C-alpha positions as MATLAB code, in Angstrom:
seq = 'MPLIAVDAMGGDRAPAIPVRGAIRALAENSELQVTLVGVQDLIQREIDSV';
ca = [
     -16.051   -1.924    5.554;
     -12.717   -1.717    7.399;
     -10.434    1.237    6.675;
      -6.709    0.607    7.090;
      -3.984    3.266    6.946;
      -0.532    1.982    6.002;
       2.743    3.853    6.521;
       4.152    3.087    3.090;
       7.503    4.665    3.913;
       8.253    2.548    6.974;
      10.529   -0.468    6.872;
      13.723   -1.494    5.152;
      12.265   -2.003    1.670;
       9.675    0.747    1.573;
       7.570    1.544   -0.273;
       7.754   -1.752   -2.205;
       6.757   -4.140    0.577;
       3.961   -2.041    2.149;
       2.444   -1.292   -1.276;
       2.545   -4.934   -2.344;
       1.040   -5.964    0.979;
      -1.798   -3.479    0.572;
      -2.509   -4.723   -2.950;
      -2.513   -8.318   -1.738;
      -4.882   -7.489    1.124;
      -7.279   -5.802   -1.305;
      -7.130   -8.803   -3.626;
      -8.090  -11.084   -0.744;
     -10.824   -8.828    0.660;
     -12.494   -6.394   -1.729;
     -14.423   -4.782    1.137;
     -11.270   -3.240    2.601;
     -10.331    0.371    2.095;
      -6.598    1.043    2.252;
      -4.941    4.445    2.505;
      -1.212    4.478    1.800;
       0.560    7.265    3.683;
       3.883    8.654    2.489;
       5.581   10.257   -0.504;
       2.922   10.117   -3.214;
       5.313    9.966   -6.198;
       7.237    7.007   -4.758;
       4.068    5.167   -3.792;
       2.491    5.732   -7.214;
       5.647    4.538   -8.971;
       5.519    1.319   -6.950;
       1.811    0.804   -7.654;
       2.449    1.307  -11.376;
       5.240   -1.278  -11.350;
       3.085   -4.060   -9.883;
];
């Protein structure tokens, strides 16, 4: 089972784009494990909005 760490605060539209990408990757491959790295409150807010 692959483990992927994602810098959720990197990029112009962070954390929206990295979080959405991680969710999409998990939807396509349920065997993945994804760790989102960054400001937890901002990441959680984005996850909750999807």
